[in-house]
C-alpha positions, 0 to 999 in steps of 0.5 A: 500499500505504499502508492496510496492513491489519495495520499495525504502528501498530496494535500499537506500545501492544500490543508494546512490553516494558519493559527491564531496571530498567537502562534504564528511564528515558526519554531526554533526546533520542533521535538516531534514525538511519536507514539505508536503500537508495537508491531504485532501484525501486518498493517502495525508492522505496516504504521512501523514501519512507514512511521520510521521512514517518516523519520529518516526523510523529515530530519534529513531535511529539516535540521531543526527537527528531531524524531522521536518514536515510541512503540508500545505493546499495552496501553499503560506502556503507551501512556505511559510513552507519551509521559516521557516523551514530553517530561525527557524528550522534552517533545513539542508535539505528538503524533498519536496512534492510540492503542486504546481510544478510551486510555489513551484521552487523558494522556493526550489533554494532559500534555496538550494542556502543556502546549504540546500540539496533538495529531491524533491517527486512526483511532479517535480520541472518546474526546476531541477536545484532547487532540488539535487535528485528526488523521484517518481512513474512511471508517464509515466507507470501510464497513459500508462497501463490505456490507454493500457488496456481500449483500449483493454477492449474496443475492440479497438473502444469507447468514454473515458472521462478524469479527470486529477489531479492538473496542475502539472509535474506529471499529465502532464507526466500521460495524455501524456503517456495517450494520446501517448497510446490511439492513437494507437488506432483510434477507441476510441475517449477521449471526454473531458479532465478536472482537478479534482483535486484529490479530489472526489467532484471536481471529482464529479462535473467534471462527472456530467458535462460529463454525461450531455453533453455526451449520450454515454460514454464507459470508464472513465479513472479518474486517481486516485482513490479519484477521481473514488469514486466522478465518481462512486457516480455520475454515480450511481445518474445518474444511467448511464448503458452504461458506462463499466469502471471506471479506477482510479489510485495510488492502494488504498485499497477500489479500489483494494478490488473492483478489487479482488471482480470483481466489475462491473465498477472498474475492473482494478487499478494501482499502486502508493503508498505514501509509497515513501514519507516514502522512501525518507526521509529514504534515504535523511536522512541516505544519509545526516548523511553520507555526501552523496548524492543521485540519481539525479532520483530514480523512482519506478515502476508502476504496472497494478492491475488486479484480478489475481494479485490484492491479492498483492497490497491489504494490508487492514491495511494500511491508503491508 
């Protein structure tokens, strides 16, 4: 996904807005903290890779910029890292991709109240007042497009099981949009929806449970390409042939390759690139070096990926 067609980098110059007169002067030096999840699966692996790519490029081009990246495996660890970035590293700007929305809202608010400019990426905070800017993919479309596709694929009738991500604002947005769209087709029944935590192993266990409890499943909305891997493994082990489609999400290269190759179960996907962390870091750094601010909200469109357009979304050399 390294060449996502709606890259925010093209929008940087156009969408940066001036702060009030009291903040118009460019900073002498910007120390930009980046707090992101540890690379526990493909998507977060892409997040870490793109964050480090941004650090290398931006520091090389801007001698007055320092980027400090912290990765965390738990919400308490990430909350502590945000505090350390302020106290130890003296950051005056923060790009935060929260592990969990509610747990990181207060830590973000605390550093913002001490003068740190806060850009939140992907998983929004429960209180938008705790951030200056928000950058994310189109989570409503991430849920709506699969629902419309599956309703059509099943001819308006069938049983679907759902795997959710982690408790967060983006998961809520995706599932709400999916449910609203699938609700337009009364013949489609959602049998159950459980958290798979955007994790292959967890998704495997959830799908095993679904396969045990439900004798007829027509399609699976896995809501993430990593979770789709676990789902496919469970289906293969159970030797189930009733399932017609496994729809993941985020446009991982292995999933897009399956779409290109005409895989029996993975025939579509939806784009949601981890490269937005690179774009968010670049936008924030550029703005703060100029004494400027970002729009309160920047959303990158999500696109339905099918065999007809999959070549546009397949990048074999990308990290995800």
